[in-house]
KEKE-3310 file (N, C-alpha, C; in steps of 0.2 Angstrom, whole numbers, plus 5000, padded with zeros to 4 digits):
npx = (5282:5290:5293:5302:5310:5317:5324:5332:5340:5347:5354:5362:5369:5377:5385:5392:5399:5407:5414:5422:5429:5437:5444:5452:5459:5467:5475:5481:5489:5497:5504:5511:5519:5527:5534:5542:5549:5557:5564:5572:5580:5587:5594:5602:5610:5616:5625:5636:5653:5658:5671:5675:5681:5686:5699:5714:5726:5741:5753:5755)
npy = (5135:5150:5165:5174:5166:5159:5169:5174:5162:5162:5173:5170:5159:5165:5174:5164:5158:5169:5172:5160:5160:5172:5167:5157:5165:5172:5162:5157:5169:5169:5157:5160:5171:5165:5156:5165:5171:5160:5157:5169:5168:5156:5161:5171:5164:5155:5163:5165:5163:5147:5146:5158:5167:5157:5156:5165:5176:5178:5181:5192)
npz = (5470:5473:5464:5469:5477:5467:5461:5472:5474:5462:5463:5474:5470:5459:5467:5474:5464:5459:5470:5471:5459:5461:5472:5465:5456:5464:5470:5459:5456:5467:5466:5454:5458:5467:5459:5452:5462:5466:5454:5453:5464:5461:5450:5455:5464:5456:5449:5457:5462:5467:5473:5478:5491:5498:5501:5506:5500:5506:5502:5494)
capx = (5288:5289:5298:5307:5315:5321:5329:5337:5344:5351:5359:5367:5373:5381:5389:5396:5403:5411:5419:5426:5433:5441:5449:5456:5463:5472:5479:5486:5494:5502:5509:5516:5524:5532:5539:5546:5554:5562:5569:5576:5585:5591:5598:5607:5615:5620:5630:5641:5658:5658:5677:5676:5681:5688:5706:5716:5733:5745:5760:5755)
capy = (5139:5157:5168:5177:5161:5158:5175:5173:5156:5164:5178:5167:5155:5169:5176:5159:5157:5175:5171:5154:5163:5176:5163:5154:5170:5174:5156:5157:5174:5167:5152:5164:5175:5160:5154:5171:5172:5154:5159:5174:5165:5152:5165:5174:5159:5152:5167:5166:5158:5143:5146:5164:5168:5151:5156:5172:5176:5182:5182:5197)
capz = (5471:5472:5460:5473:5479:5462:5461:5478:5473:5457:5466:5479:5466:5456:5472:5476:5458:5459:5476:5469:5454:5465:5476:5460:5453:5470:5471:5453:5457:5472:5463:5449:5461:5470:5454:5450:5467:5465:5448:5455:5469:5457:5445:5459:5467:5450:5446:5462:5461:5473:5476:5480:5498:5502:5503:5506:5497:5511:5500:5489)
cpx = (5287:5294:5303:5312:5320:5326:5334:5342:5349:5356:5364:5372:5379:5387:5394:5401:5409:5416:5424:5431:5438:5447:5454:5461:5469:5477:5484:5491:5499:5507:5514:5521:5529:5537:5544:5551:5559:5567:5574:5582:5590:5596:5604:5612:5619:5626:5636:5646:5659:5665:5679:5675:5684:5695:5708:5724:5737:5752:5760:5759)
cpy = (5146:5160:5171:5172:5159:5163:5175:5168:5158:5168:5175:5162:5159:5172:5171:5158:5163:5174:5165:5156:5168:5172:5159:5159:5172:5168:5156:5163:5172:5162:5155:5168:5171:5157:5159:5172:5166:5155:5164:5172:5160:5156:5168:5170:5156:5156:5168:5161:5154:5144:5153:5165:5162:5151:5164:5172:5181:5184:5188:5203)
cpz = (5469:5468:5464:5476:5474:5461:5466:5477:5467:5459:5470:5475:5462:5461:5474:5470:5458:5464:5474:5464:5457:5468:5471:5457:5458:5470:5465:5454:5462:5470:5458:5452:5465:5465:5452:5455:5467:5460:5450:5460:5465:5453:5449:5462:5462:5448:5451:5461:5467:5477:5479:5488:5502:5504:5502:5504:5502:5508:5495:5491)
residu = (MET:ASP:TYR:MET:ASP:VAL:ALA:GLN:MET:SER:VAL:SER:MET:HIS:GLN:ALA:GLN:ALA:SER:GLN:GLN:LEU:GLY:ILE:ALA:VAL:ALA:LYS:LEU:ALA:MET:ASP:SER:GLY:LYS:ASP:ALA:LEU:GLU:LEU:ILE:GLU:GLU:THR:THR:ALA:SER:LEU:ASP:PRO:ASN:LEU:GLY:ASN:SER:VAL:ASP:ILE:TYR:ALA)
# end
């Protein structure tokens, strides 16, 4: 076994590991932003009055 082969294998393994870690970090970021968006939508819709706009007072 040649020393250059070991070095090349080490470099390619580290590149693969870095690529995998980057993919995981991006996936976590996407999941977190999705949760934040869902919470914002839930907070916005929860504050609305469900009876608002259902009737019009024409006797005023």
